[in-house]
C-alpha positions as CSV (number, residue, x, y, z in Angstrom):
1,M,129.9,67.7,54.8
2,L,133.1,69.6,53.3
3,K,131.5,69.8,50.0
4,L,128.7,71.8,51.1
5,K,129.2,75.2,51.5
6,H,126.4,77.1,53.7
7,P,126.8,79.5,56.6
8,G,124.4,77.2,58.5
9,I,126.3,74.1,58.2
10,V,129.2,73.5,60.6
11,K,132.3,74.4,59.6
12,I,134.9,71.8,59.1
13,L,138.3,73.3,59.9
14,E,140.4,69.8,59.7
15,P,138.8,66.7,57.8
16,L,138.0,63.5,59.6
17,E,141.4,61.4,60.4
18,E,141.3,58.2,62.0
19,T,144.0,57.7,65.2
20,R,144.7,54.5,67.2
21,N,141.9,54.8,68.9
22,Q,139.0,57.1,67.6
23,L,138.0,59.1,64.5
24,V,139.0,62.7,65.0
25,M,137.2,65.7,62.8
26,V,137.8,69.6,63.8
27,T,135.1,71.8,63.8
28,E,134.0,75.5,64.8
29,A,133.5,76.2,68.1
30,I,130.6,74.3,69.2
31,Y,128.4,75.4,72.2
32,G,126.2,72.2,72.6
33,S,123.4,71.0,70.8
34,V,119.5,71.6,70.6
35,D,119.3,68.3,72.9
36,S,122.3,69.5,75.4
37,V,120.7,72.7,76.2
38,V,117.2,71.4,76.2
39,H,117.9,68.3,78.5
40,S,121.2,69.3,79.8
41,S,123.0,66.7,78.6
42,D,126.6,66.2,77.6
43,D,126.4,64.6,74.0
44,V,128.4,67.4,72.6
45,P,132.2,67.8,74.2
46,G,133.0,71.3,74.9
47,P,132.0,74.3,76.7
48,L,128.8,73.3,77.9
49,K,129.3,74.4,81.4
50,G,126.0,76.6,82.3
51,T,123.5,75.1,79.9
52,K,121.5,73.9,82.8
53,E,120.8,77.6,83.8
54,A,120.7,78.7,80.2
55,A,117.4,77.7,79.0
56,M,116.6,78.6,75.4
57,S,113.7,81.4,75.3
58,E,111.0,81.0,72.7
59,L,112.7,83.9,70.7
60,E,115.7,81.6,70.2
61,V,114.0,78.6,69.5
62,K,112.1,80.3,66.7
63,H,115.1,81.7,65.3
64,G,117.0,78.6,65.5
65,V,114.3,76.6,63.3
66,L,114.2,79.5,60.8
67,Q,118.3,78.9,60.9
68,V,117.8,75.3,60.1
69,A,114.9,75.7,57.4
70,D,117.1,77.7,55.4
71,V,119.7,75.3,55.3
72,L,117.2,72.5,54.6
73,H,116.1,75.3,51.5
74,F,119.6,75.2,50.3
75,L,120.0,71.4,50.5
76,H,117.1,70.7,48.6
77,N,116.8,73.5,46.1
78,E,120.4,74.1,45.3
79,A,122.1,70.7,46.3
80,G,119.8,68.7,45.7
81,V,120.0,66.8,48.9
82,A,117.8,65.5,51.9
83,H,119.6,65.2,55.1
84,C,117.2,62.4,56.6
85,G,118.7,62.8,60.0
86,I,117.6,65.9,61.5
87,S,117.1,65.6,65.2
88,P,118.2,67.5,68.3
89,K,121.6,66.3,68.3
90,S,122.1,66.5,64.6
91,V,121.7,70.3,65.1
92,L,124.4,72.1,66.8
93,I,124.8,75.5,68.5
94,T,127.9,77.3,68.0
95,A,129.9,79.7,70.4
96,E,128.1,82.4,68.7
97,G,124.7,81.1,69.6
98,A,123.5,79.9,65.8
99,W,121.8,76.7,65.1
100,K,123.7,74.8,62.4
101,V,123.3,71.4,61.0
102,A,125.6,68.6,61.1
103,C,125.7,65.0,61.0
104,F,125.4,64.0,57.1
105,D,125.8,60.4,57.6
106,F,122.4,59.5,56.2
107,S,121.9,62.2,54.0
108,V,121.0,61.1,50.0
109,Q,120.0,62.6,46.8
110,I,116.3,63.3,46.4
111,N,114.3,61.1,44.7
112,V,116.8,59.0,44.0
113,I,116.2,55.4,45.1
114,T,119.2,54.2,47.0
115,E,120.6,51.2,48.4
116,K,121.7,53.2,51.2
117,L,117.9,54.0,52.6
118,K,117.3,50.2,52.5
119,K,119.6,50.1,55.8
120,F,116.8,51.8,57.5
121,N,115.8,48.9,59.2
122,Y,114.2,49.2,62.9
123,S,113.1,45.7,62.9
124,K,114.0,44.0,66.6
125,Q,115.5,41.2,64.9
126,K,119.3,42.9,64.8
127,D,120.7,42.9,68.0
128,S,124.1,44.7,66.9
129,I,125.3,47.4,69.0
130,L,126.4,49.3,65.2
131,D,122.9,49.2,64.3
132,P,122.2,52.6,65.8
133,A,124.7,53.8,64.0
134,S,123.5,52.7,60.5
135,R,119.9,54.6,60.9
136,P,118.6,57.9,62.0
137,N,116.6,58.2,65.2
138,L,113.6,56.7,65.0
139,D,111.9,59.4,66.9
140,Y,112.8,62.0,64.5
141,V,112.5,60.2,61.3
142,A,109.6,60.6,58.8
143,P,107.1,57.6,58.6
144,E,108.2,57.2,54.7
145,L,111.6,56.2,55.6
146,A,110.5,53.9,58.4
147,G,107.8,52.0,56.8
148,G,105.4,53.5,59.2
149,H,103.4,54.7,56.6
150,N,102.8,53.9,52.8
151,E,105.6,51.0,52.6
152,D,106.5,51.7,49.1
153,M,108.2,54.9,49.8
154,A,110.4,53.6,51.9
155,T,113.3,53.9,49.6
156,I,112.7,57.4,48.4
157,A,113.7,60.6,50.1
158,S,112.2,64.0,49.3
159,P,112.5,67.6,51.3
160,A,109.2,66.3,53.1
161,C,111.4,64.1,55.1
162,D,113.6,66.6,56.6
163,M,110.6,69.1,57.5
164,F,108.8,66.2,59.5
165,S,112.1,65.8,61.4
166,L,112.2,69.5,61.8
167,G,108.7,69.9,63.1
168,L,109.9,67.3,65.8
169,V,112.5,69.4,66.8
170,A,110.9,72.5,67.1
171,Y,108.1,70.8,69.2
172,E,110.8,69.4,71.5
173,A,112.8,72.9,71.9
174,L,109.7,74.7,72.5
175,T,108.4,72.4,75.0
176,G,111.3,70.4,76.3
177,V,108.9,67.0,75.5
178,R,110.2,64.5,73.2
179,L,106.8,64.2,71.0
180,V,107.9,60.5,69.5
181,D,109.5,58.5,72.6
182,S,109.5,55.1,70.9
183,H,112.9,53.6,72.5
184,G,113.5,52.1,69.1
185,D,110.1,50.4,69.1
186,I,108.7,50.5,65.7
187,V,105.5,49.3,66.4
188,Y,105.2,52.2,69.2
189,Y,106.3,53.9,66.7
190,K,103.8,53.8,63.8
191,S,101.1,53.7,66.3
192,K,102.4,57.2,67.4
193,A,103.1,58.2,63.9
194,V,99.2,57.5,62.9
195,S,97.7,59.4,66.3
196,L,100.1,62.5,65.6
197,A,97.1,64.4,64.2
198,K,95.2,64.0,67.4
199,E,98.0,65.3,69.4
200,P,96.9,68.4,71.6
201,F,100.4,69.8,71.2
202,S,100.3,71.1,74.6
203,G,102.8,74.2,75.1
204,V,103.0,74.8,71.6
205,P,101.9,78.5,70.9
206,A,98.6,78.8,68.9
207,K,100.0,80.9,66.1
208,F,102.4,78.0,65.2
209,E,100.1,74.8,65.9
210,G,98.5,74.8,62.3
211,T,101.9,74.8,61.1
212,L,103.4,72.5,62.6
213,R,100.6,69.9,62.5
214,T,101.1,70.7,58.4
215,M,104.9,69.6,59.1
216,L,104.0,66.6,60.9
217,S,101.5,65.3,58.2
218,L,101.8,61.6,57.5
219,A,101.1,62.6,53.9
220,R,104.5,64.0,52.5
221,E,102.5,66.2,50.1
222,G,101.0,67.8,52.8
223,R,103.7,69.4,54.4
224,P,105.3,73.1,53.8
225,Q,108.6,73.7,52.0
226,A,111.6,74.9,53.9
227,A,111.3,78.5,52.3
228,D,107.5,78.4,53.3
229,L,108.0,78.1,57.2
230,S,109.1,81.8,57.3
231,K,105.9,82.9,56.0
232,C,103.9,81.7,58.5
233,P,102.7,84.4,60.7
234,Y,104.1,82.7,63.9
235,F,107.5,83.9,62.2
236,Q,106.4,86.7,60.1
237,E,104.6,88.9,62.7
238,D,107.5,88.6,65.3
239,L,109.7,91.7,64.6
240,A,112.3,90.2,67.2
241,V,112.5,87.3,64.9
242,R,112.7,89.3,61.7
243,A,115.7,91.2,63.4
244,L,117.9,88.3,64.2
245,V,117.2,87.0,60.8
246,F,118.2,90.3,59.2
247,L,121.6,89.9,61.4
248,D,122.2,87.0,60.2
249,G,123.1,88.5,56.7
250,F,124.1,91.6,58.3
251,V,127.5,91.6,56.4
252,Q,125.8,91.3,53.1
253,R,123.7,94.1,53.7
254,D,124.6,97.1,52.1
255,D,125.3,100.3,54.8
256,L,122.0,102.2,53.8
257,Q,120.0,98.8,55.1
258,K,122.3,98.4,57.7
259,A,121.7,102.0,58.8
260,S,118.0,101.7,58.6
261,F,118.0,98.5,60.4
262,L,120.3,100.1,63.6
263,K,118.0,103.3,63.9
264,D,115.0,100.7,64.5
265,L,117.0,98.2,66.6
266,D,116.3,100.3,69.9
267,G,112.5,99.8,69.4
268,M,113.2,96.0,69.6
269,W,115.7,95.8,72.4
270,E,113.9,94.9,75.1
271,K,112.3,92.0,73.3
272,F,115.7,90.3,73.5
273,D,116.7,88.6,76.8
274,A,120.4,88.3,78.0
275,R,120.9,84.9,76.0
276,I,119.9,86.7,72.5
277,I,121.7,89.5,73.2
278,R,124.9,87.9,74.3
279,Y,125.0,85.1,71.4
280,K,123.0,86.5,68.4
281,V,122.8,90.2,68.6
282,L,126.6,91.1,70.0
283,P,128.7,89.1,67.8
284,H,127.4,90.7,64.6
285,I,127.7,94.4,66.0
286,L,131.4,93.4,67.4
287,K,132.0,92.4,63.7
288,E,130.9,95.3,62.2
289,L,132.8,98.2,64.5
290,R,135.4,98.8,61.9
291,N,133.0,99.9,59.6
292,E,133.7,103.8,60.2
293,S,130.4,105.0,58.6
294,L,128.3,102.9,61.0
295,A,130.5,103.1,64.0
296,H,128.6,105.9,65.3
297,L,125.6,103.8,65.2
298,L,127.1,100.8,66.3
299,F,129.0,101.5,69.4
300,P,126.0,102.8,71.4
301,Y,124.5,99.0,71.1
302,A,127.7,97.3,71.6
303,F,127.9,98.8,75.0
304,K,124.3,98.3,75.8
305,A,125.2,94.6,75.4
306,M,128.0,94.8,77.2
307,K,126.1,95.9,80.2
308,Q,124.6,92.8,80.4
309,Q,127.9,91.0,80.6
310,N,129.9,90.1,83.5
311,K,133.6,90.0,83.8
312,A,134.5,86.6,82.8
313,E,132.0,86.9,79.9
314,F,133.8,90.2,78.7
315,K,137.3,89.0,79.1
316,S,136.8,85.7,77.2
317,Y,134.2,86.6,74.5
318,T,134.2,90.3,73.8
319,L,137.5,91.9,74.8
320,P,139.4,89.6,72.2
321,V,137.2,90.8,69.4
322,L,136.9,94.5,70.8
323,Q,140.4,95.6,71.9
324,P,142.0,95.5,68.4
325,I,138.9,97.4,67.2
326,L,139.7,100.1,69.8
327,A,143.3,100.3,68.9
328,G,142.4,102.1,65.9
329,V,139.3,103.8,66.7
330,K,139.0,107.6,66.0
331,G,136.9,110.6,65.3
332,E,133.4,110.0,66.5
333,P,133.7,106.4,67.6
334,L,136.6,107.4,69.9
335,V,134.5,110.1,71.6
336,L,131.6,107.4,72.0
337,V,133.8,105.1,73.6
338,L,135.8,107.6,75.8
339,R,132.0,108.4,77.0
340,H,131.5,105.0,77.9
341,C,134.5,104.7,79.7
342,D,133.2,104.0,82.9
343,D,131.2,101.0,81.7
344,L,134.6,99.3,80.3
345,L,136.4,100.2,83.7
346,K,133.9,98.0,85.2
347,L,134.5,95.4,82.8
348,L,138.2,95.7,82.3
349,P,140.7,93.6,84.4
350,K,142.9,96.2,86.6
351,D,145.7,95.2,85.1
352,M,144.5,96.1,81.6
353,V,143.2,99.3,82.4
354,G,146.6,101.0,81.2
355,T,147.0,98.9,78.2
356,V,143.5,99.3,76.6
357,M,141.9,102.7,77.8
358,L,145.4,105.0,78.0
359,P,146.2,104.9,74.2
360,L,142.6,106.1,73.5
361,V,142.9,108.8,76.2
362,T,146.1,110.0,74.3
363,R,144.9,109.7,71.1
364,A,142.0,111.9,72.0
365,F,144.2,114.5,73.7
366,T,146.3,114.8,70.2
367,T,143.3,115.1,68.0
368,G,143.0,119.0,68.4
369,D,139.3,118.3,68.7
370,P,137.8,119.9,71.5
371,K,134.9,117.5,71.9
372,A,137.6,114.8,72.3
373,Q,139.6,116.4,74.5
374,E,137.1,116.8,76.8
375,V,135.8,113.7,77.0
376,A,139.2,112.1,77.1
377,L,140.1,114.4,80.4
378,K,136.6,113.3,82.0
379,A,138.0,109.8,81.0
380,V,141.4,110.2,82.8
381,H,139.4,111.4,86.1
382,D,137.6,108.1,86.0
383,M,140.7,105.9,85.5
384,C,143.2,107.5,87.3
385,E,142.8,105.3,90.3
386,Y,143.9,102.3,87.8
387,L,146.9,103.8,86.6
388,Q,150.4,104.2,88.3
389,N,151.6,107.5,89.6
390,Q,154.6,107.4,87.3
391,T,152.3,106.5,84.3
392,L,150.1,109.7,85.1
393,Q,153.2,111.7,85.7
394,D,155.1,110.5,82.7
395,Q,152.2,110.0,79.9
396,V,149.3,112.0,81.0
397,L,149.6,114.9,82.5
398,P,152.5,116.5,80.1
399,R,149.5,116.3,77.5
400,V,147.2,117.6,79.8
401,H,149.7,120.9,80.0
402,E,150.3,121.2,76.4
403,M,146.3,121.0,75.9
404,A,145.7,123.5,78.8
405,L,148.3,126.0,77.0
406,A,147.6,125.2,73.2
407,T,143.5,125.2,73.3
408,Q,141.2,127.8,72.7
409,S,138.5,126.0,74.4
410,A,137.6,127.3,77.6
411,T,136.2,123.8,78.6
412,V,138.9,122.1,77.7
413,R,141.1,124.6,79.5
414,I,139.0,124.2,82.7
415,N,138.9,120.6,82.6
416,A,142.5,120.2,82.2
417,L,143.2,122.4,85.4
418,V,140.6,120.5,87.5
419,L,142.8,117.1,86.5
420,M,145.5,119.0,87.8
421,G,144.0,119.7,90.9
422,T,142.9,116.1,91.3
423,L,146.1,114.6,90.6
424,V,148.0,117.1,92.8
425,D,148.3,114.1,95.6
426,R,149.7,111.5,93.1
427,V,153.1,113.6,91.8
428,D,155.9,114.9,92.9
429,E,157.1,118.3,93.9
430,A,158.7,119.0,90.3
431,E,155.2,118.1,88.8
432,A,153.4,120.4,91.5
433,G,155.8,123.2,89.9
434,K,155.0,122.4,86.4
435,M,151.0,122.7,87.2
436,L,151.7,126.0,88.5
437,S,154.2,127.3,86.1
438,T,151.3,126.0,83.3
439,A,148.6,127.6,85.7
440,M,150.5,131.2,85.7
441,E,150.9,131.0,81.8
442,V,147.1,130.2,81.6
443,T,145.9,133.2,83.4
444,S,148.6,135.5,81.7
445,A,145.9,135.0,78.5
446,D,142.6,134.0,80.5
447,Q,141.2,135.5,83.4
448,S,138.0,134.6,83.3
449,P,136.2,133.7,86.0
450,G,136.0,130.1,85.6
451,T,139.6,129.7,84.7
452,L,140.8,132.0,87.8
453,M,138.7,129.6,90.0
454,C,140.5,126.4,88.7
455,V,143.6,128.2,89.0
456,L,142.7,128.8,93.0
457,G,141.7,125.1,93.4
458,V,145.0,124.1,91.8
459,G,147.3,126.5,93.8
460,N,145.0,125.4,97.0
461,A,145.8,121.9,96.6
462,I,149.1,122.1,96.0
463,S,149.7,124.1,99.3
464,K,147.9,121.5,101.3
465,S,149.8,118.7,99.9
466,F,153.2,120.3,99.4
467,G,153.4,122.6,102.6
468,E,154.4,126.4,103.5
469,A,157.8,126.7,101.6
470,L,156.2,126.0,98.1
471,T,153.2,128.0,99.3
472,A,155.4,130.9,99.9
473,Q,157.6,130.5,97.0
474,K,155.5,129.7,94.4
475,V,151.5,129.5,95.0
476,I,151.1,132.9,96.6
477,P,153.0,134.7,94.1
478,L,150.8,132.9,91.7
479,L,147.3,133.9,93.4
480,S,147.9,137.2,95.0
481,P,147.9,139.2,91.8
482,L,144.9,137.6,90.6
483,L,143.1,139.3,93.5
484,V,142.7,142.5,91.5
485,C,141.1,141.2,88.5
486,H,137.9,142.6,87.8
487,S,136.2,139.2,86.3
488,L,135.7,138.2,90.1
489,S,132.1,138.3,91.4
490,H,132.0,139.2,95.4
491,S,131.7,135.7,96.3
492,Q,134.7,134.2,94.0
493,F,137.1,137.4,95.4
494,S,135.8,136.1,99.1
495,T,136.7,132.6,98.1
496,Y,140.1,134.0,97.0
497,I,141.1,136.1,99.8
498,T,139.8,133.7,102.4
499,L,142.1,131.0,101.0
500,I,144.9,132.7,100.5
501,R,144.5,133.9,104.2
502,E,144.3,130.5,105.1
503,M,147.8,129.6,103.2
504,L,149.3,132.7,105.1
505,S,148.0,131.6,108.6
506,R,149.8,128.4,108.2
507,I,153.1,129.5,107.1
508,E,152.8,131.9,110.0
509,K,151.8,129.1,112.6
510,K,154.5,127.1,111.0
511,M,157.4,129.5,110.7
512,G,156.5,131.4,114.2
513,S,156.8,128.0,115.4
514,M,160.2,127.0,113.9
515,I,161.4,130.8,114.9
516,Y,160.5,130.5,118.2
517,E,162.3,126.8,118.7
518,H,165.7,127.7,116.9
519,E,165.9,131.4,118.2
520,P,168.8,131.3,121.4
521,V,167.3,133.0,124.3
522,E,169.7,135.3,126.4
523,A,169.6,135.4,130.2
524,G,167.5,137.8,131.5
525,N,166.2,138.5,127.8
526,S,162.6,137.2,127.5
527,N,162.1,139.6,124.4
528,G,164.1,138.0,122.1
529,D,164.8,141.7,120.9
530,G,168.1,142.2,122.9
531,A,166.8,144.5,125.2
532,T,166.4,143.9,129.0
533,P,163.0,144.1,130.3
534,A,163.5,147.4,132.3
535,A,164.9,149.0,128.9
536,A,161.7,147.6,127.3
537,K,159.8,149.8,129.6
């Protein structure tokens, strides 16, 4: 297995090692086997939680069968090897949802007579507990290897052996039923093998039934080659399957092929269920996100897929891959990410919003690109509830002030002022003073109606939050000169004058009350002006 190099063969990270109590081998992350998913068994240690609820769809099975067929084509035509042990337990499913071939214990060189195959003895005369480990599972072995048909072929392996086994695996994955359930009884197996041609194949799609019957033919010459399987109409006419096969080799495709595929992918998206997207689509999309020339096409699909994840799945599987990519994203992809800020906020742990999202915002602020700055300002509005007040005041607002004063874009300027007004209740009085100073500088250069109304909003929010003193000293001196701007419409002027009157009213009420409470009252003088009531008359 270590010598066989193919993406469809389980990757060995640490070779077999013997310890005092067991044999240990480290492979890539494995989710389970076809058997463990179809029958909710626990034959493969690992993250099997959820397999009972995660039944494979027909599309997933079709794709998996083609992945195994691709491995068999490699083994038969390039490695010159017959696996001889294909079964639901030897086809493993990786953490990324790929079907991969393992368990090469019984593999042999094709068309070579070998003593090894003579050990495939299914006679009941042997009672050793080691016997099952010395031969392939009888329920999936080809008749010529079990002595079930044409005894003179019992010691000859061929590609046809594996195609027979794959046919049985495909049937079981599609129907959930073991077609040959011999319990190790060679007599029953022989009877069943002969009668396979008469099986009704209940639950098998009509388009696949003919191909499956040829795969399970007693005569090995009648079985198809592994490479022919993908040409079967059942697979060839399914665009969703072809899309998944294309994704398997996505890394090897050139950018033009990838771009063409991504433009067509939207039309096939509805055919993918949540498991297909989680295991077979999203991993390929995430791996390719660093490709700047395709990022604008990839990110929308990435977010489309992430919407179908819960927080736990996102944190465990997607975020570790996505976070390093986001750390360097720029240009149009940065804009795309910020436009999906709300989607990310729904998935990110609250304590990671500042770590993951804030660098994106500050990067967009400093680009000088009005489009990026605009979406960044809106993103801050969405995420500000997850950020601490000090973070907003120290890391966000200074850049907002800079943009409001430096930008040539009216939209950016207005959104910056709107954000300031939103954050008034999150800042201290010193920062509120900075907001008023920025607003004054802005209105000295821009007295368009939109800008003037946003300045009014900032001033009104500060007046309500920080009281009459700041209102009298800074807010009204900012707003009152703007009353004579000819750009204001009648309704806008009315709004301005109404709010200023309300501010003055609050000042009058507050200060009048304070003066009355603190002014000394002389005996006989109820007027407070030093004159007696008589003199007053």
